[in-house]
N, C-alpha and C positions, 0 to 999 in steps of 0.2 A: 115591768119596766118602761119607765116614761123614755121620750124621745129626749129631752135632758139628761136622765141618766146613762142613757146610751151615748151620746157624743161624749160625756165626763167620761168615761169608761174608755170609748177610743180613743179618748185624748190622752190618757193616762197610758195606756199601752202605746199610743204612739211616742210619748216621750219616752217611753220605758226603752224601745227601738232606737229611738234618735241618739240615746244614749249608749247603745250597744255600736251603732252607726259609729259615734265617735269615739270610741274606745278602738274598735277594729281601724277605724282609719289611722290614728295613731299608732298602732301596733303596726299596719302595714306600713307607714314611715318610717317605721324603724327598722324593719325587716329591708328597705330600700335603701339606708343608711348601712345596713351591716352588707348587704349584698356588694354596696359598692366599696366598702371599706376590703372587701374578700378579693373584688376584682381587682382593688388596687396591690393587696398582697401576692395576688396569683402572677401579674404584671410583675412586681418584683423576683417573683421565683424564676418565674421565665426568662430574664434577662440576667438572673443568676447564670442559669441554666447555660443561657448562649455564650457568657463568658468563659465558663468552666469546660465546656467544649472547645473554645477556641484555644484555652490553656492546655486542653488536652490532644491536642493538634498539633499545639507547639512541641509538646511534651514527646508525643511519636515521631514529629521532624525530627528532633534534637536527638534522639534514639537510634534515628534509622543514620543518622550521622554519626553516630557513639558507634555504631556497627558497623559502618563501613570506614570508620579509623582503625578500629580494630582488627578487621580483614586485611588493610593498606601494613599494618604493623607486621601483621604474622608473615604477607608474604614477603617483606622486606628482610626480616629476621631469616626467611628460608634461603633468600639473596646473600646475605653474611654468615649465615653458616658455608653456605655452598663456598663464597670466597676462602672461608676460613679452613675449611678441608683440602683448597687446591694451592692455600699457602702453606699448609703441614704436610701435605705431600710433595711441595718442592724444600721444605727443608727436611724433611726423610732423606729426597734424593742425591742434594747435596752434603748430607752426613755422610751418604753411603761414600760416592764419591771423595771425601776428604780423607774417611778411613781408608779407602786404597790408596789414595797417595801416600799419606801419611806412614814413617816407617813403623 
């Protein structure tokens, strides 16, 4: 093989390698673009999760308020029933007195 043939062969191989490098660089660019898109989508997901966590905190706070309200209502109902029982007892006593007084 002559020097010129060797140079020609090396140039052909280099041309093929350059073509592959160009292809790889293009594919790398596509991968980088895809990664940027994925990072954007991940950021959107994280923002959505933060919003959902805030809403969940609001729901939990509302739930606690409702439960406290229920406890207050139960306590007030106990007081109401106690008052009703006292009134009922008074009425019974008055009925007994009236029966004794009336002929």
